[in-house]
N, C-alpha and C positions, 0 to 999 in steps of 0.2 A: 719591709715587705709591702708591696703596693695594695691598694684597695681591690684592684682586679685580681691579684693573686689570692687575697683573702677570700674573695667570692668563689674562686675556683676551688679552694680548699674546702669551704663550707658546702659547696654543691657536691663535692666528692663524698662527704659524710652522708648526704642525702642519697646519693647514688648507691652507696654501700648498702642501703636498706631497701632499695626498690629495683635496681637493675637486675635483669635476668642474665646472670653470668656467674660462672664458677669453674673450677678445674677438677677433673676427675683425678683424685689422688694428687692434686696440685699440678697436673700436667694436662695439656690438651693437644689436639691434632696429632696424637700418637695413637695409643690404643688403650682400651680398658680391658681388664681381665674378663674372660668369657663369663656370662651370667651363671653358667653351671657351677662356677666356683664361688659365687656370691650367695649370701643368704637373702637379703632384701635391700634394695637401694644401693647407694654408692658407698663403696668401702672406704674406710679411713686409712691413713698412713702415718707412721711414726717417723719423726725427723729429729735431728740433733742440732738444730740451728742455734739453740740457746745453751749449748754445751751440756745438755741433758736430753734424754729420750722423752718425747711428748708428742701428742697428737698435733699434726700440722694445723688443724682447724683451731687449735688453742694458742698458736704462736702469733703474737701481735706484730708481725712484720710481713712484708711481701716475699713470698717464697713459693717456688715451684719444685715439684719432685717427680721423678720418673723411676718406677720400680724396674727390676730386672726383666720381667716379662714384656713390659712395654718397650724397653730398649731393644729387645730381640725382635719383637714383631715388626717394629718400625725400621729395622736394620740400621739403628743408630750405632755407629762404630767409631766416631771421632767427635771432637768438640764441635766442628762446623755443622754436624748433623743436628745439634740442639738448636741452631739458629732458626727463627721463625716459629718454633714450638714453645718458646719461652718469651713472654712479653718483655720487650725492652732489650733483649740480647741480640747483638749484631756481631758477626765474626767475618772479617775479611781475611783472605789467605794470600799473602805475598809469595809464600813458598810453603810446602807441606810442614816444614819444621818451624815456621815463624808465623803463627796465627796472630791476628790483631783483634783483640777482644774489646768490646764496648758494651756497657750496660747503662741504659738511660742516657745515651749520648756521651758518656765519659769513657775514653779509651786512651791508648798509648801508641804513638807512631814510632817513637824513638826505640831502637832495638840494640843500642850499644851495650857494652858490658857493664857500664856504670849507671844504667837506667833501670826503672822498675815498671811493672805493669800496674794498671789501675784495678784490675780484677784479680783477686786472690784465688789461685787454683790449688786445691788440696786433695790428698788421698788419705782417708782415714785420719784426718786432722793434721797431716804433715803437709806443709806448704812447699811449692816448687819455686825456687828462686829464679832459675833460668827459664826464659820464655821458650827457648828451643826444646825444653823438656816437658812442656805443659800439654801438648796435643798427643796424649797417650791413646793407645788402643783401648776401646771400651769393651770389656768382656768380664764375665763371671762377677757381676756387680749385684749388690743388694739394691742399690738405688743411686741416683744422682740428685743432689740438692742444689738449687740455684737461688741464692739470696740476693735480692735486688735493693740497691741503695747502700749508703755508707754503713759499714759494720765495724767501726773503729774500736768500740769498747771491748768486745770479746775476741776479735780477730786481728786488730792492730793495723800495722802499716800495710799499705797497698791493697786495702779492702775498701777504697774510697768509692768505687763503683758497685762492688758487691763481692760475692763469694761463690765459687763453684766447688762443691765438695763431692768427690767420688767416695762412696761407701762400699767396700768390697765385701763379698761373702766370707764369713768367718767360719772356722772349724766348729762343728757341732758335736757335743759329747753324746756317746751312745747311739749314734745313727750313721749307717752306711749310706752314701749317696753317690750316684754316678750319672753324669749328664754329658752327652756327646752331641755336637751339632756339625752338620756337613752342608755346605752351600755350594752350588754351581750356578754360573750365570754367563751372560754374554761378556764379550771382551776377555774371554779366558778366565773369568772369575772362578776361583777354587779356594774356599775358606773352610778351615777345620778348627773346631774348638772343643775343649773338654774340661770337665772339672770333677774331682773325686774327693769325697770326704770319708776319712777312715778313723773310726774310734779306736783308741789304744787304751784298754782298761777302762776304769770308771772315771778317771780324772784327766785323761789326756785324749786329744784328737788332733788330726792333721788334715790339711786341705791342700791339694795340688791342682793347678789349672794352667791351661795354656791356650793361646790363640795363634793361628797361622793364616795369614791372608795373602792371596796372590791374584794379581790382575795383570794382563798383558799390556793394558793401556788403550786409550781410545783416540790417540792422535795419529795422524798420517803425515809423513814428511813430504812436502812438495819439492819436486826436482827442479831446481833453478840453475842447474849446471855447476853447482858448487858441492864438492864432496863433503860428507859429514865427518866431523871430528869427534869420535866417541871418548868422553871422559869416564863414563860409567860402563855398564855391561850391556846396554841395549843396542839393537841394530837400527837401521834407518827406515825400516818398514812399519813397525808398530812401536810407538814410543809413548812415554808417560806411564811406565809400568809401576806396580806397587808390589813390594815384597815385605811383609811385616811378620815378625815373630815376637811374641811376648809370653812371659810366664810369671807365675806367682806361687809361692809356697808359704804356708803359715802353720804354726803349731800353737794350740791353746791348752793351758794347764790350769785346772781348778782344784787345788789341793783342799779347799774348803769352800763353804758357801760364801765366805767373806772375801776371798782372794782369787784373783784371776791374773794370769800372765799370758800375754799374747806376743809372739815373735813372728815377724813376717819378712820375707825377702822377695824381691821382684826384679825383673830385668826385661829388656827389649832390644831388638836389633831390627832397625827399619831401613829400607832401601827404596827410594822413590826415583822415578825417571824424570825426564825433561818436562818442564811446565809448558803449557800452550800459550806462550807469550807472543803477542804481535801488535802492530799499530791498530788503534781503534778510533783515533780522531786526530785532527790537526787544525791549526788556526789558519793555514793557507795550503796551497797546492804543494804536494811532495813531489818535486821533479826528480825523475829517474828512480822512482821508488820500486824496489823489488821485494815483495812480501808474499805471504801465503795467499792472501785474498786477491793479489794482483801479480801473478807469476811472470808477467811480461813487463819489462821496465818501461813505464809510461808516466806521463804527468797525471797525477791523480790526487784528489782531496778525499781523505778518508773520513766518513761521518759516522761510522759504526760498523757493526758486523756485516759482512758482505754475503748475504744469502743465509739460508737456514743453518747449514753446517759446512758450507763450502769453504769458508775461510777460518772460522774461529776454532775448529777442531783439526786444522791443518797447521803445519809448522815449516817455516822456510829457513830457519837459522842453521848455521853449519855446526854449532856447538850442541852436542848431545850430552847434556849435563845430568846432574843427579843431586839428591839430598840423602845423606846417610846419617844415621844416628844410633848410638849405643847408650843404653841407660841401665844403671844398676842402683838399687836402693835397699835399705833395710831399716826396720824399726822394731822397737820393743816397748810394750806398754804394760805397766803394772797397776792394777786397781785393787784397793783394799778398803772394805767398808768398816769404819770405826763405830758406826751407829749414828753419831751426830753428823757425820759427813763421810764421803768417799774420797780417799786420796788417790790421785792419778799421777803417775810419773811416766813421762813419755820421752824417749830419745830416738833420734833418727839421723841417718846419713844417706846422702844421695850423690851420685856421680854420673855425669853425662858428657858425651862427646858428639859434636855435630859438625858435619861437613856439607857444604852446598856449593855447587858449580852451576851457573845458569847463564844463558845468553839473555842479556837485559832487554833486547829488542825483538828477538825472533827473526832478525833480518840477516841475509848473507853479508859477507864482508865488503862486497863491491858490486856494482858501482856505488858511489857515494850519493847521498841525498842532498839536494841543493835547497837550503832554506835561507840563503843570504840576500835575496832580493834580486838576483840577476835575471830571474824569469818572472818578475812581477809579484813575488810573494813578499810579505812584510819583512823588513830587516829586523833582526832580533838581537842586535848588539854584538855581532862577531867583529873582532878587530882585524880579521883577515880580509883580503881583497874580495870584492863581490863574486869573482869567478871561482873562488875556493869553496868547495862543498864540505860536508861534514858527514862522517859515517857514525851511525848510532850503534854499530856493532861492537859493543863493549862486552867483556866477559866478567861477570861478578863471581868472586870466590870468597866464601866465608868458612872459617874454621874456628870452632869454639870448644873449650873444655871447661866444665864447671864442676865444682864440689861444694857441698853445703853440709853443715851439721846443725841440728836444732835440738833444743831441749825445753821441756815444759813441766812444771809441777803445779797442780791445782787441787783445790778442795771444793767438793760439790755437796750441798746439803741434800737431804732426802726430799723426794717429791711428795706431794700430798699434804704439806704443812702450810700453815698460814704465811710464814716467812720462808722464802726460798732464796738461796744465794749461791754464788760461785766466785772464787777468788784464785788467782794464780800468778806465776812468774814465768816469763818466756825469754829465751835467749837464742841467738842464731849467729853463725859465722858462714861467710860465703867467699869463695874464690872463683873468679871467672876470667879466663884468658881468651881473647878473641882477636882474630885477624880478619879484616875485610880488605880484599884486594880487588882492584879493577884493572883488567887487561885491555889495552888499546891496540888495535891493529894499525898497520900503516895507513895514514890518511892521505888525501890528495896533495897535501903539503909534504914534500919529500923530507923535510927536516924533522917531521914527527914520525920517527921509526916505531915499530912495534915496541910497546912499553908495558910495564906493570907498576902500579902504585899500590902499596900495601900500608894500611893503617893498623898498627898493633896496639891493643889495649890490655892492660893487666889490672884487674879490679879486685879489691878486698873490701868486704863490708862486715861490720859487727853491730849488733843491736841487742838491747835488753829492754824489757818492759814488765810492768806490774799492773794488774787489772783486777777489777771487782764489779759485780753486778748483783743486785738484790731486788726481789719482787715481794710486795706485801699485800695481802688480801684485806683491804679496809673493810669490806663487807663481803657477803657471799657472791655479789655480782660485780664488784669494783676492785680492780687491782692496779697498784702503782708500781712502776719499775724505774730504777735509777742505776746508772753504771758509769764508771770512769776508767781510763787507762792512761798511764804515763809512759812515754817511750823515749829512749835515747838511741841515736844511731850515728855511726861514723863510717864514712866511705873514703877510700884512698884509690887513686888512679895513677897508673903509669902509662904513658903514651909515646909511641915512636912511629914515624912515617918513613918508609923506604921507597925509593924510586929506582927501578931497573930499566935499562934501555935508553931511550932518547933523552938527552939532557934538556931538550926544550920542553919536556913534559912539566917542567917547573912552572910553565904558564898555567897549568891546570891544578897541580898539587905542589905542596911545599914539603920538602924533606926536612926532618928535624930529628935530633937525637932523643934518647929517652928523657922524658920530662915528667915530673911528678906533681900531683896536686891532691889536696884532701880537704874535707869539710865535715862538719858534724851538725846535727840538728836535734832539737827536743820538741816533743809534742804532747799536748794534753787533749785527749778525746773524751767526750761524754755523751750520755744518752738519758732522756726522760721519756717515759711512756705511760699512758693511761689506757686501761683495758676494761671495757664494760660488757657484761654478759647478762642480758635480761632473761635469757633462757638457755638451756643446754645446747641448742642448735643455732644460736645467734650470738655473734661476737663483733663488736665494733671497737676501734682503737684509734688513738692519736699518738703521734710519735715525733720527737725532735731528736735527731742523732747527728753526730759529726764523724768525720773520717779524714785521713790524709794519705797522700802518696809520697814516698821518699823523694828527697832531692837526689841529684845525680850529676852525671857528666855526659856531654854530647859524644856520641860514637862516630868513628870514622871521620873525625875532623881533619880538615886540610891544613890547619895551622896549629902550632903548639898552644897558642893563646886560647883558641876555642876548645881544644882538647882538655885543658886543665882548669877551665873556668866552670865552676859548679852552678847549677840552677837549683833553686830552693824547692822545698816541699810544696805540694799542691793541697789545698784544703777545701772542705765542703761542709755545709750545714744543710740537712735535709728536714723539711717539714712535711709530714705525711699523715693522712687520715685514711682509714680503710675499714672494710667489713668482710666477715667470713660467715656465710649462712648455709646451713643445711635445711632445706625446706621440703614440705609435703612428704613427710616420713622418709627423708633422705633420698627422695627421688630427684631433687634438684639441688645442685651445689653452686653457690655464688660467692666468688671472691673478687673484691675490687680494691683498688688503691688509687689515691689521688695525691700528687706530691708537687712540691716546689723546692728546688735545690739551688742554693746560693754558693757559687764557686769563686774562689780567689786564687791568685798566683798560678793560673793554669800553665802547665808545661806544654807548650805548643811546638811541635816539630814541623818545619816546612823547608822546602828547597829554596835556598838563598843564592841568588846569582847577582853579584855586584854589577853595576852599570859599567860597560866596557870590558867585562870579563868574558873569556871564552868558555868558562865552565862555572860551576857553583858547588855548593855543598849543603847538606842537611844540617840545620842548626836547631837547637832546642833552647827556648828562652821562656821565662815567666812573663809572658806578654799580655795576659788577658784576665778578665773576670767574665763570668757567664752566669746566666740564670736559665734554669730548665723547669718547665712546667709539663705535667703529663698526667694521663689517666691510663690505668691498666685494668682490664676486665678478663676474667676467666670463667668459663661456663661449662658445666656438664649436666645433662638431664637424662634420666633413665625412666621414662614414663611406664614402660613395661619391661619385663626381664629380658626380652630378646632384642631390644632396641636401645641404643645409646647414641646421643648426639652431643657435640660440644664444640667449643671454639675459644679463641683468645682474641683480644684486641688491645693494641697499645697506641696511644696518641702521644706525640712528643713535640713540644715547642722548645727547641734548644738553640739559644743564640748567644753570641758574645755581647756582653754589655759594653765592654771596652777592650780594644785590642790595638796596641800600637807597637807592631814589630819593627825590626830594623828595615829601612827602605832598601829596595833593590830594583832590578830591572823591571819587575812586574808592577811597580808603583810605589806608593808612599809607605806601605806596610800597615795602613789603618784598615783593619777588617771588622771594625765595630758594626754590630747588627747582622753579621753573617751567621749562617747556621754552623753549628759544630759539625765536625767530621763524624762519620758513622752514626748519624742521627736522623734516620728516615722519619718523616712526619707520621705516617700511618703504617702499621704492620698488623696483619690479622692472620688467623688460621682457623680451620674448621674441619670437622670430621663427622662421619656417620658410620656406625658399626652395627651389624646385624648378626645375631647368633641363633642357631637352632639345634636343639638336642634331639637326636634321632631316638626311636623307641628302644633301641638296644644300648643306648648310652653314649654313642659317639657324638661329637659336637662339631658342627660346621660354623665357621665364622667368616664374615667378609667385612672389610674396612676400606673406606675411601676417604682420603684427606687432602687438603690443599692449604697452601700458605702463600701470602703475598707480602712484598716489601716495597714501599715507595722508594723513589730515587734517593740517593744519599751522596754527599761529597766526601772525597778522600783527602782534601787539603783545606786549610783554614781560609784561603783566599776565595773559595767557592768558584774557582775557575770552571767554566762550563765543560772543559775537557776532563777535569778531575771528578767524574761522576760515575757512579754505578747506577745504571738505569733501573727503573722499577721492573720487577719480575714477579711471576706467579708460577709456582711449582705444584705438581700434583703427584700423589703416591697412592698405591692401592695394594691390597693383599687379600688372599683367601686362604683358609687353613682347615685342615681336618685333624681332629684329635681323638685318639682312641678312648673307649669307655674307661679303661684302666689308667688313663692319663700318662701312659708311658711313651706313647708314640705321637708325634705331630708332624704333618707335612704341610708346608706353606709355599704357595706360589706368590711372588711379589714383583712389583714394578715400581721404580723410583723415577720421578720426572717423566710421567707417562705422556705428556704433551711434547716431549723432546725440546723443551725450551733452552735456547742458547742464552745463558745468564752469566753475567760477569761476577767474579769473586774478588777481583782487585783491579785497580787502575792507578797509574802514576804518570807524571809528565816529566819531560826532559827538555833541555835547550830553552830555558826561559819560558816554560809553560806554553810551548808552541806545538808540541806533539805528544800524544798520550799513548801509552802501551798498556794493554790489559791482559788479564788471565781469565779463563772461563771455567765455571763449574761443570760437573759431569753431565753428559747428555743422558738420554733414556737408558736405564739399566734394568735388567729383569733376570729372574732366576728362580731356583727351587731350593728350599731349606728343609732338611730332614733332621728331627730332634728325637733322641732317645733319652728318657729321664727315668732313672730307676731309684 
């Protein structure tokens, strides 16, 4: 670790004691509970980040938490809505079913069946193996916890960046509860949600809940003289629809004070319409380009969004695609208190099916775009004659089926003792079958007839791990924590490529029969932490922790060699100091963290196009080491009962120390010194909330919030086309709540400045043209809640 890094870390410890920053209940730029429900100052929140229930302000790691009311008020309904509200969390969206998560600059671009995410997504302690199943509907939750930095000791594989844990509302004994929410808004938004808790005798209770979300979509198809081809159920007038239905049922049985049994089932059926994908940038003129932002075929160089919403929320592609997903899961958890420790036995099963059809460019099938140099644009390595153009109108098709079974047994010591410990054993089994197909229409070269290339992947994974962590109070103010985890994992892959149609498609893809590969890995992760509490409202800590991401196999490979060649696990060591302070009689909360992360064997996925090739492929390789330095600040202040202000700030300096990838058409493959993908330098958020209690007890509340993200790259080569530009979004809401707290009416608006912001971008044809998708424009509506 360099002297400069040591200075950053030591300055972070000083910042932890003096910076004016903290998070309301661990979150910011969302909402706080109305003051009428508070006693005095900022309320505390209980989290389970250390596998036991404890105050978040006593947990010596960087963690943010959002309770159920905050999620509802901010209209947070999906993973991507958490972005910007949590320091260090960045989520790109290639498609609704395939989010790309990154925390502190560490994420995963590889989406094949044999790869793993860098962020562990869990529901009630059960992790989701398939990325296509992680972006669940957020409803009827107790809270969402976001743990930042490697969490290898307690959570194991694939928590190298952090953990996102959804905590659902559990059945409550002896209490009837009914809550119903109805939302209407622009773009045909009509959302309904409900939850009911029913006590059954003295020892049994059940809870049922559901969520139904419907939106017509905010995209308009531009008529370019090409008829639409509907793959889904939408028409060509309003596209990009959302139809989601999710449910959850749980039963809790407490036969004694020492024993609890929880059984839960859940399911979801999601249907999303076409993405608003279109060209957003090019390295040279696009001759004969026909797209939404340029509905007349002319020579044009695209430098970004054309107009406020004239282009980016229009769609010119002839393919009206969809994303469909079905999810089912179940879990059972038995807890028994033996006195010296609580035994927890947890078993879970999950099953998911995902189908996605999309137009990869948002362009009509003809005429072709000339990028060959015939009209003065740079030659990009086409082997065809200069007079031959190329159409970007490819259709991407993905079908995936996943099954997983997990089991965990652990012992947890009682809280409040001088020595606190937890130990357990974890095992999992995963099966994922995935097909990624690319459809090519007829090109200007008559020999290339309409064709389909399909990459088939059949993945099986097994893992087992044992772990333990203990904390010892050396004095009343000083606590030392140590933990370790040993993991073993084996992965097997079967791959087969099929080509239908033109035999000359072999120039782009290679057909090969079923080929198998396998590999296994072992890992030892550890953690050391020191926690000092000079008073009950001030805590500072220093932490060294490690984590790893599983090895795996490249998805949708064009050759058998690439498909069955494993890449190794990715490893990280995190050095961190932080502080958590509740000051001025809990009127000010300040949470800070400063960190340095040393990464090795980074799994980097990039588009690889050999020199002289007409096409390329995404390859994943252990090509890099990296260092990440950063500071995170969270602030909430409540100077008076009717006013609350807060904000977050995250600074990130994330670069490759060394990166020597396989050379291709774009250059030598040496990206040393480049910024990591999904690693914006500055991200901030802020909010102001006012509340007023009327004389008869009703409460009026108003909240205005904003969040900003600097530009970030989506590829390791830092190509200026592979950029998500900086953007700033603003939200606002006002609400009325009745004196008996049973009724609440909220008027809300999201993205009130109508910002056209990119949610994803990728390049094709040797990094010469970029295609992007855009997040939602201004949305507004009314929500009525009845809570009995």
